PDB file of N, CA, C, O and CB in Angstrom:
ATOM      1  N   UNK A   1     -65.302  39.098  24.067  1.00  0.00           N
ATOM      2  CA  UNK A   1     -66.411  38.899  23.178  1.00  0.00           C
ATOM      3  C   UNK A   1     -67.272  40.151  23.120  1.00  0.00           C
ATOM      4  O   UNK A   1     -67.835  40.480  22.076  1.00  0.00           O
ATOM      5  CB  UNK A   1     -67.229  37.700  23.613  1.00  0.00           C
ATOM      6  N   UNK A   2     -67.374  40.852  24.257  1.00  0.00           N
ATOM      7  CA  UNK A   2     -68.183  42.075  24.275  1.00  0.00           C
ATOM      8  C   UNK A   2     -67.567  43.131  23.364  1.00  0.00           C
ATOM      9  O   UNK A   2     -68.283  43.815  22.632  1.00  0.00           O
ATOM     10  CB  UNK A   2     -68.316  42.621  25.714  1.00  0.00           C
ATOM     11  N   UNK A   3     -66.250  43.266  23.405  1.00  0.00           N
ATOM     12  CA  UNK A   3     -65.584  44.253  22.542  1.00  0.00           C
ATOM     13  C   UNK A   3     -65.768  43.902  21.073  1.00  0.00           C
ATOM     14  O   UNK A   3     -65.950  44.788  20.238  1.00  0.00           O
ATOM     15  CB  UNK A   3     -64.084  44.340  22.877  1.00  0.00           C
ATOM     16  N   UNK A   4     -65.723  42.633  20.762  1.00  0.00           N
ATOM     17  CA  UNK A   4     -65.929  42.210  19.375  1.00  0.00           C
ATOM     18  C   UNK A   4     -67.354  42.533  18.934  1.00  0.00           C
ATOM     19  O   UNK A   4     -67.572  42.975  17.806  1.00  0.00           O
ATOM     20  CB  UNK A   4     -65.645  40.697  19.214  1.00  0.00           C
ATOM     21  N   UNK A   5     -68.310  42.314  19.812  1.00  0.00           N
ATOM     22  CA  UNK A   5     -69.702  42.615  19.483  1.00  0.00           C
ATOM     23  C   UNK A   5     -69.893  44.111  19.235  1.00  0.00           C
ATOM     24  O   UNK A   5     -70.610  44.508  18.317  1.00  0.00           O
ATOM     25  CB  UNK A   5     -70.633  42.142  20.610  1.00  0.00           C
ATOM     26  N   UNK A   6     -69.255  44.926  20.049  1.00  0.00           N
ATOM     27  CA  UNK A   6     -69.370  46.374  19.888  1.00  0.00           C
ATOM     28  C   UNK A   6     -68.742  46.809  18.564  1.00  0.00           C
ATOM     29  O   UNK A   6     -69.303  47.639  17.849  1.00  0.00           O
ATOM     30  CB  UNK A   6     -68.698  47.109  21.071  1.00  0.00           C
ATOM     31  N   UNK A   7     -67.577  46.248  18.241  1.00  0.00           N
ATOM     32  CA  UNK A   7     -66.889  46.620  16.998  1.00  0.00           C
ATOM     33  C   UNK A   7     -67.641  46.138  15.761  1.00  0.00           C
ATOM     34  O   UNK A   7     -67.882  46.922  14.843  1.00  0.00           O
ATOM     35  CB  UNK A   7     -65.473  46.051  16.990  1.00  0.00           C
ATOM     36  N   UNK A   8     -68.007  44.885  15.726  1.00  0.00           N
ATOM     37  CA  UNK A   8     -68.535  44.317  14.490  1.00  0.00           C
ATOM     38  C   UNK A   8     -70.051  44.452  14.322  1.00  0.00           C
ATOM     39  O   UNK A   8     -70.539  44.618  13.204  1.00  0.00           O
ATOM     40  CB  UNK A   8     -68.168  42.882  14.421  1.00  0.00           C
ATOM     41  N   UNK A   9     -70.768  44.383  15.388  1.00  0.00           N
ATOM     42  CA  UNK A   9     -72.229  44.401  15.288  1.00  0.00           C
ATOM     43  C   UNK A   9     -72.832  45.775  15.554  1.00  0.00           C
ATOM     44  O   UNK A   9     -74.038  45.973  15.413  1.00  0.00           O
ATOM     45  CB  UNK A   9     -72.817  43.406  16.250  1.00  0.00           C
ATOM     46  N   UNK A  10     -71.994  46.702  15.933  1.00  0.00           N
ATOM     47  CA  UNK A  10     -72.452  48.061  16.249  1.00  0.00           C
ATOM     48  C   UNK A  10     -73.488  48.066  17.373  1.00  0.00           C
ATOM     49  O   UNK A  10     -74.499  48.767  17.322  1.00  0.00           O
ATOM     50  CB  UNK A  10     -73.041  48.722  15.002  1.00  0.00           C
ATOM     51  N   UNK A  11     -73.198  47.268  18.369  1.00  0.00           N
ATOM     52  CA  UNK A  11     -74.021  47.192  19.574  1.00  0.00           C
ATOM     53  C   UNK A  11     -73.442  48.188  20.571  1.00  0.00           C
ATOM     54  O   UNK A  11     -72.228  48.396  20.589  1.00  0.00           O
ATOM     55  CB  UNK A  11     -74.060  45.726  20.171  1.00  0.00           C
ATOM     56  N   UNK A  12     -74.263  48.798  21.384  1.00  0.00           N
ATOM     57  CA  UNK A  12     -73.754  49.735  22.380  1.00  0.00           C
ATOM     58  C   UNK A  12     -72.946  48.985  23.436  1.00  0.00           C
ATOM     59  O   UNK A  12     -73.146  47.791  23.656  1.00  0.00           O
ATOM     60  CB  UNK A  12     -74.914  50.517  23.038  1.00  0.00           C
ATOM     61  N   UNK A  13     -72.053  49.688  24.071  1.00  0.00           N
ATOM     62  CA  UNK A  13     -71.240  49.093  25.129  1.00  0.00           C
ATOM     63  C   UNK A  13     -72.148  48.603  26.254  1.00  0.00           C
ATOM     64  O   UNK A  13     -71.953  47.513  26.793  1.00  0.00           O
ATOM     65  CB  UNK A  13     -70.201  50.113  25.669  1.00  0.00           C
ATOM     66  N   UNK A  14     -73.124  49.405  26.595  1.00  0.00           N
ATOM     67  CA  UNK A  14     -74.042  49.036  27.678  1.00  0.00           C
ATOM     68  C   UNK A  14     -74.776  47.731  27.363  1.00  0.00           C
ATOM     69  O   UNK A  14     -74.882  46.851  28.217  1.00  0.00           O
ATOM     70  CB  UNK A  14     -75.056  50.163  27.923  1.00  0.00           C
ATOM     71  N   UNK A  15     -75.278  47.615  26.146  1.00  0.00           N
ATOM     72  CA  UNK A  15     -76.007  46.409  25.757  1.00  0.00           C
ATOM     73  C   UNK A  15     -75.082  45.191  25.710  1.00  0.00           C
ATOM     74  O   UNK A  15     -75.460  44.106  26.151  1.00  0.00           O
ATOM     75  CB  UNK A  15     -76.678  46.612  24.393  1.00  0.00           C
ATOM     76  N   UNK A  16     -73.872  45.369  25.177  1.00  0.00           N
ATOM     77  CA  UNK A  16     -72.917  44.260  25.120  1.00  0.00           C
ATOM     78  C   UNK A  16     -72.555  43.781  26.522  1.00  0.00           C
ATOM     79  O   UNK A  16     -72.486  42.578  26.775  1.00  0.00           O
ATOM     80  CB  UNK A  16     -71.649  44.680  24.361  1.00  0.00           C
ATOM     81  N   UNK A  17     -72.324  44.724  27.429  1.00  0.00           N
ATOM     82  CA  UNK A  17     -71.979  44.351  28.808  1.00  0.00           C
ATOM     83  C   UNK A  17     -73.134  43.620  29.485  1.00  0.00           C
ATOM     84  O   UNK A  17     -72.925  42.666  30.234  1.00  0.00           O
ATOM     85  CB  UNK A  17     -71.598  45.598  29.623  1.00  0.00           C
ATOM     86  N   UNK A  18     -74.331  44.069  29.218  1.00  0.00           N
ATOM     87  CA  UNK A  18     -75.512  43.399  29.781  1.00  0.00           C
ATOM     88  C   UNK A  18     -75.637  41.986  29.214  1.00  0.00           C
ATOM     89  O   UNK A  18     -75.918  41.044  29.954  1.00  0.00           O
ATOM     90  CB  UNK A  18     -76.800  44.214  29.483  1.00  0.00           C
ATOM     91  N   UNK A  19     -75.433  41.836  27.916  1.00  0.00           N
ATOM     92  CA  UNK A  19     -75.569  40.532  27.265  1.00  0.00           C
ATOM     93  C   UNK A  19     -74.526  39.530  27.755  1.00  0.00           C
ATOM     94  O   UNK A  19     -74.812  38.341  27.889  1.00  0.00           O
ATOM     95  CB  UNK A  19     -75.457  40.688  25.759  1.00  0.00           C
ATOM     96  N   UNK A  20     -73.311  40.022  28.023  1.00  0.00           N
ATOM     97  CA  UNK A  20     -72.233  39.131  28.457  1.00  0.00           C
ATOM     98  C   UNK A  20     -72.031  39.162  29.968  1.00  0.00           C
ATOM     99  O   UNK A  20     -71.061  38.606  30.483  1.00  0.00           O
ATOM    100  CB  UNK A  20     -70.938  39.508  27.762  1.00  0.00           C
ATOM    101  N   UNK A  21     -72.939  39.807  30.666  1.00  0.00           N
ATOM    102  CA  UNK A  21     -72.947  39.934  32.132  1.00  0.00           C
ATOM    103  C   UNK A  21     -71.584  40.347  32.694  1.00  0.00           C
ATOM    104  O   UNK A  21     -71.018  39.688  33.567  1.00  0.00           O
ATOM    105  CB  UNK A  21     -73.377  38.615  32.764  1.00  0.00           C
ATOM    106  N   UNK A  22     -71.085  41.452  32.165  1.00  0.00           N
ATOM    107  CA  UNK A  22     -69.864  42.056  32.713  1.00  0.00           C
ATOM    108  C   UNK A  22     -70.154  43.526  32.990  1.00  0.00           C
ATOM    109  O   UNK A  22     -71.068  44.108  32.405  1.00  0.00           O
ATOM    110  CB  UNK A  22     -68.640  41.893  31.726  1.00  0.00           C
ATOM    111  N   UNK A  23     -69.381  44.114  33.874  1.00  0.00           N
ATOM    112  CA  UNK A  23     -69.569  45.535  34.167  1.00  0.00           C
ATOM    113  C   UNK A  23     -68.882  46.373  33.086  1.00  0.00           C
ATOM    114  O   UNK A  23     -67.973  45.901  32.403  1.00  0.00           O
ATOM    115  CB  UNK A  23     -69.009  45.890  35.579  1.00  0.00           C
ATOM    116  N   UNK A  24     -69.326  47.609  32.944  1.00  0.00           N
ATOM    117  CA  UNK A  24     -68.678  48.500  31.984  1.00  0.00           C
ATOM    118  C   UNK A  24     -67.252  48.811  32.416  1.00  0.00           C
ATOM    119  O   UNK A  24     -66.392  49.063  31.573  1.00  0.00           O
ATOM    120  CB  UNK A  24     -69.479  49.798  31.829  1.00  0.00           C
ATOM    121  N   UNK A  25     -66.994  48.797  33.711  1.00  0.00           N
ATOM    122  CA  UNK A  25     -65.632  48.992  34.215  1.00  0.00           C
ATOM    123  C   UNK A  25     -64.737  47.867  33.723  1.00  0.00           C
ATOM    124  O   UNK A  25     -63.615  48.113  33.281  1.00  0.00           O
ATOM    125  CB  UNK A  25     -65.616  49.056  35.762  1.00  0.00           C
ATOM    126  N   UNK A  26     -65.219  46.654  33.795  1.00  0.00           N
ATOM    127  CA  UNK A  26     -64.467  45.494  33.304  1.00  0.00           C
ATOM    128  C   UNK A  26     -64.237  45.613  31.796  1.00  0.00           C
ATOM    129  O   UNK A  26     -63.148  45.316  31.305  1.00  0.00           O
ATOM    130  CB  UNK A  26     -65.218  44.176  33.633  1.00  0.00           C
ATOM    131  N   UNK A  27     -65.250  46.041  31.078  1.00  0.00           N
ATOM    132  CA  UNK A  27     -65.150  46.206  29.624  1.00  0.00           C
ATOM    133  C   UNK A  27     -64.048  47.196  29.265  1.00  0.00           C
ATOM    134  O   UNK A  27     -63.280  46.963  28.332  1.00  0.00           O
ATOM    135  CB  UNK A  27     -66.494  46.676  29.041  1.00  0.00           C
ATOM    136  N   UNK A  28     -63.972  48.290  30.000  1.00  0.00           N
ATOM    137  CA  UNK A  28     -63.030  49.372  29.672  1.00  0.00           C
ATOM    138  C   UNK A  28     -61.632  49.161  30.245  1.00  0.00           C
ATOM    139  O   UNK A  28     -60.715  49.906  29.899  1.00  0.00           O
ATOM    140  CB  UNK A  28     -63.571  50.681  30.173  1.00  0.00           C
ATOM    141  N   UNK A  29     -61.443  48.171  31.108  1.00  0.00           N
ATOM    142  CA  UNK A  29     -60.154  47.940  31.759  1.00  0.00           C
ATOM    143  C   UNK A  29     -59.067  47.593  30.753  1.00  0.00           C
ATOM    144  O   UNK A  29     -59.274  46.781  29.852  1.00  0.00           O
ATOM    145  CB  UNK A  29     -60.276  46.827  32.787  1.00  0.00           C
ATOM    146  N   UNK A  30     -57.901  48.223  30.921  1.00  0.00           N
ATOM    147  CA  UNK A  30     -56.718  47.881  30.141  1.00  0.00           C
ATOM    148  C   UNK A  30     -55.554  47.748  31.113  1.00  0.00           C
ATOM    149  O   UNK A  30     -55.265  48.674  31.870  1.00  0.00           O
ATOM    150  CB  UNK A  30     -56.420  48.957  29.031  1.00  0.00           C
ATOM    151  N   UNK A  31     -54.894  46.611  31.093  1.00  0.00           N
ATOM    152  CA  UNK A  31     -53.774  46.405  32.004  1.00  0.00           C
ATOM    153  C   UNK A  31     -52.616  47.303  31.607  1.00  0.00           C
ATOM    154  O   UNK A  31     -52.459  47.662  30.440  1.00  0.00           O
ATOM    155  CB  UNK A  31     -53.335  44.927  32.011  1.00  0.00           C
ATOM    156  N   UNK A  32     -51.813  47.657  32.587  1.00  0.00           N
ATOM    157  CA  UNK A  32     -50.670  48.529  32.358  1.00  0.00           C
ATOM    158  C   UNK A  32     -49.403  47.708  32.559  1.00  0.00           C
ATOM    159  O   UNK A  32     -49.166  47.187  33.648  1.00  0.00           O
ATOM    160  CB  UNK A  32     -50.698  49.771  33.309  1.00  0.00           C
ATOM    161  N   UNK A  33     -48.601  47.593  31.528  1.00  0.00           N
ATOM    162  CA  UNK A  33     -47.340  46.860  31.625  1.00  0.00           C
ATOM    163  C   UNK A  33     -46.294  47.784  32.228  1.00  0.00           C
ATOM    164  O   UNK A  33     -45.997  48.847  31.683  1.00  0.00           O
ATOM    165  CB  UNK A  33     -46.879  46.329  30.228  1.00  0.00           C
ATOM    166  N   UNK A  34     -45.752  47.373  33.336  1.00  0.00           N
ATOM    167  CA  UNK A  34     -44.727  48.169  33.989  1.00  0.00           C
ATOM    168  C   UNK A  34     -43.389  47.478  33.787  1.00  0.00           C
ATOM    169  O   UNK A  34     -43.332  46.250  33.723  1.00  0.00           O
ATOM    170  CB  UNK A  34     -45.038  48.365  35.504  1.00  0.00           C
ATOM    171  N   UNK A  35     -42.301  48.257  33.685  1.00  0.00           N
ATOM    172  CA  UNK A  35     -40.976  47.680  33.416  1.00  0.00           C
ATOM    173  C   UNK A  35     -40.582  46.567  34.386  1.00  0.00           C
ATOM    174  O   UNK A  35     -39.975  45.580  33.973  1.00  0.00           O
ATOM    175  CB  UNK A  35     -39.936  48.766  33.465  1.00  0.00           C
ATOM    176  N   UNK A  36     -40.917  46.712  35.659  1.00  0.00           N
ATOM    177  CA  UNK A  36     -40.539  45.687  36.628  1.00  0.00           C
ATOM    178  C   UNK A  36     -41.270  44.373  36.362  1.00  0.00           C
ATOM    179  O   UNK A  36     -40.731  43.306  36.656  1.00  0.00           O
ATOM    180  CB  UNK A  36     -40.830  46.170  38.049  1.00  0.00           C
ATOM    181  N   UNK A  37     -42.472  44.426  35.818  1.00  0.00           N
ATOM    182  CA  UNK A  37     -43.201  43.201  35.492  1.00  0.00           C
ATOM    183  C   UNK A  37     -42.505  42.435  34.371  1.00  0.00           C
ATOM    184  O   UNK A  37     -42.494  41.205  34.373  1.00  0.00           O
ATOM    185  CB  UNK A  37     -44.646  43.528  35.090  1.00  0.00           C
ATOM    186  N   UNK A  38     -41.931  43.151  33.424  1.00  0.00           N
ATOM    187  CA  UNK A  38     -41.208  42.509  32.326  1.00  0.00           C
ATOM    188  C   UNK A  38     -39.969  41.787  32.859  1.00  0.00           C
ATOM    189  O   UNK A  38     -39.642  40.692  32.401  1.00  0.00           O
ATOM    190  CB  UNK A  38     -40.805  43.552  31.256  1.00  0.00           C
ATOM    191  N   UNK A  39     -39.289  42.390  33.814  1.00  0.00           N
ATOM    192  CA  UNK A  39     -38.106  41.767  34.417  1.00  0.00           C
ATOM    193  C   UNK A  39     -38.507  40.486  35.147  1.00  0.00           C
ATOM    194  O   UNK A  39     -37.843  39.458  35.019  1.00  0.00           O
ATOM    195  CB  UNK A  39     -37.402  42.750  35.395  1.00  0.00           C
ATOM    196  N   UNK A  40     -39.578  40.554  35.899  1.00  0.00           N
ATOM    197  CA  UNK A  40     -40.057  39.382  36.637  1.00  0.00           C
ATOM    198  C   UNK A  40     -40.475  38.281  35.670  1.00  0.00           C
ATOM    199  O   UNK A  40     -40.217  37.106  35.935  1.00  0.00           O
ATOM    200  CB  UNK A  40     -41.238  39.761  37.556  1.00  0.00           C
ATOM    201  N   UNK A  41     -41.104  38.627  34.571  1.00  0.00           N
ATOM    202  CA  UNK A  41     -41.508  37.637  33.582  1.00  0.00           C
ATOM    203  C   UNK A  41     -40.287  36.944  32.984  1.00  0.00           C
ATOM    204  O   UNK A  41     -40.350  35.760  32.651  1.00  0.00           O
ATOM    205  CB  UNK A  41     -42.344  38.293  32.475  1.00  0.00           C
ATOM    206  N   UNK A  42     -39.180  37.666  32.845  1.00  0.00           N
ATOM    207  CA  UNK A  42     -37.956  37.074  32.305  1.00  0.00           C
ATOM    208  C   UNK A  42     -37.309  36.102  33.278  1.00  0.00           C
ATOM    209  O   UNK A  42     -36.540  35.241  32.850  1.00  0.00           O
ATOM    210  CB  UNK A  42     -36.969  38.161  31.943  1.00  0.00           C
ATOM    211  N   UNK A  43     -37.596  36.208  34.584  1.00  0.00           N
ATOM    212  CA  UNK A  43     -37.032  35.290  35.566  1.00  0.00           C
ATOM    213  C   UNK A  43     -37.442  33.856  35.279  1.00  0.00           C
ATOM    214  O   UNK A  43     -36.708  32.918  35.589  1.00  0.00           O
ATOM    215  CB  UNK A  43     -37.464  35.684  36.970  1.00  0.00           C
ATOM    216  N   UNK A  44     -38.592  33.693  34.700  1.00  0.00           N
ATOM    217  CA  UNK A  44     -39.114  32.365  34.406  1.00  0.00           C
ATOM    218  C   UNK A  44     -38.227  31.608  33.419  1.00  0.00           C
ATOM    219  O   UNK A  44     -38.166  30.378  33.441  1.00  0.00           O
ATOM    220  CB  UNK A  44     -40.525  32.473  33.856  1.00  0.00           C
ATOM    221  N   UNK A  45     -37.548  32.350  32.562  1.00  0.00           N
ATOM    222  CA  UNK A  45     -36.716  31.702  31.542  1.00  0.00           C
ATOM    223  C   UNK A  45     -35.296  31.423  32.029  1.00  0.00           C
ATOM    224  O   UNK A  45     -34.497  30.842  31.295  1.00  0.00           O
ATOM    225  CB  UNK A  45     -36.662  32.565  30.298  1.00  0.00           C
ATOM    226  N   UNK A  46     -34.971  31.829  33.255  1.00  0.00           N
ATOM    227  CA  UNK A  46     -33.616  31.597  33.803  1.00  0.00           C
ATOM    228  C   UNK A  46     -33.488  30.200  34.344  1.00  0.00           C
ATOM    229  O   UNK A  46     -32.426  29.826  34.842  1.00  0.00           O
ATOM    230  CB  UNK A  46     -33.288  32.607  34.908  1.00  0.00           C
TER     231      UNK A  46
END
């Protein structure tokens, strides 16, 4: 929701994080998909 607020309402990242009570580190986090994780995810369908 914070990212949507920043994109659509032109609110600063700092203000959005404060409003949604999250850290800026959390806001900027992007998970990294690693090849081994994809293999493990496929185990579920076996």
